[in-house]
C-alpha positions in Angstrom: -18.9 2.7 5.3 -18.0 3.1 1.6 -14.7 4.6 0.1 -14.2 5.0 -3.5 -10.9 5.4 -5.2 -12.0 8.8 -6.8 -12.4 10.3 -3.1 -9.6 8.5 -1.6 -7.2 9.9 -4.3 -8.9 13.5 -4.1 -8.4 13.6 -0.4 -4.9 12.5 -0.9 -4.0 15.3 -3.0 -5.2 17.5 -0.2 -3.1 15.7 2.3 0.4 16.9 0.9 1.8 12.9 1.7 1.9 10.1 -0.6 -0.4 8.0 1.6 -3.7 8.7 3.8 -5.5 6.5 6.4 -9.1 6.8 5.4 -10.7 4.1 8.0 -9.9 2.1 10.9 -11.8 -0.4 12.7 -10.3 -2.8 15.3 -6.7 -3.9 14.1 -7.9 -2.7 10.5 -6.6 0.3 8.8 -7.2 1.2 5.1 -5.1 3.4 3.4 -4.5 4.9 0.0 -0.9 5.2 -1.4 0.4 6.9 -4.3 4.3 7.8 -4.0 5.4 10.2 -6.4 8.9 9.1 -8.3 10.2 6.9 -5.6 8.9 4.8 -3.2 10.6 5.3 0.4 8.8 3.5 2.8 10.5 1.6 5.3 9.0 -2.0 6.8 5.8 -2.0 8.9 5.3 -3.4 12.1 2.0 -5.2 11.1 1.1 -7.3 8.1 -0.1 -5.4 5.0 -2.1 -6.0 1.7 -1.4 -4.2 -1.1 -4.7 -4.1 -3.7 -3.4 -2.0 -6.9 -5.9 0.3 -8.3 -3.8 1.8 -11.1 -0.4 1.7 -12.8 2.5 -0.9 -13.1 5.7 -1.6 -12.2 8.0 -3.8 -9.9 7.4 -5.0 -6.6 10.0 -5.7 -3.9 9.0 -8.0 -1.1 12.0 -9.2 0.9 14.3 -11.1 -1.5 11.8 -11.4 -4.4 11.0 -8.8 -7.2 7.9 -9.4 -9.4 6.3 -7.0 -12.0 2.9 -6.0 -11.0 -0.4 -4.0 -12.4 -3.7 -3.0 -11.7 -6.2 -5.5 -10.0 -3.1 -7.2 -8.3 -3.0 -8.1 -4.5 0.2 -8.2 -2.8 1.0 -9.2 0.9 3.9 -8.3 2.9 4.4 -10.0 6.6 5.3 -7.1 9.1 8.7 -6.3 9.3 9.6 -7.5 5.9 11.7 -4.4 3.6 9.5 -4.1 0.3 9.0 -1.2 -2.0 7.3 -0.2 -5.5 10.3 0.5 -8.3 10.1 1.9 -11.7 6.2 2.5 -11.3 4.1 4.4 -13.9 3.1 8.0 -13.0 -0.5 6.8 -12.6 0.3 4.1 -9.7 -1.9 4.2 -6.8 -2.9 1.4 -4.5 -5.2 0.8 -1.1 -3.1 -0.6 1.6 -4.7 -2.9 4.5 -3.1 -3.0 7.6 -4.2 -5.4 10.3 -3.7 -8.0 13.0 -1.2 -7.4 15.8 2.4 -5.6 16.0 4.8 -7.9 14.7 2.4 -9.7 12.6 0.1 -12.6 12.8 1.3 -16.1 13.5 1.2 -18.7 10.8 
């Protein structure tokens, strides 16, 4: 299995939504995410990791707000309110959902 950013973004354009699932195996789901202007996502039921491919901005993760940029890895536990803010037009990120509903235990 090989996913490329170029192919992922191309398939996302055809999808007409800001995210698209590209691969799944067991509990792992891989998506590409590229919101336009505003990030409207709600908390998710599983743990997730973002790997930012391009762009920059701010990431709200629970009570924290930090800047982010290309190459950053961001973790969000299941159920935590999170979103990207003030991001550049070229912002895109891989999304990896994994583990059980409700998140993994520590």
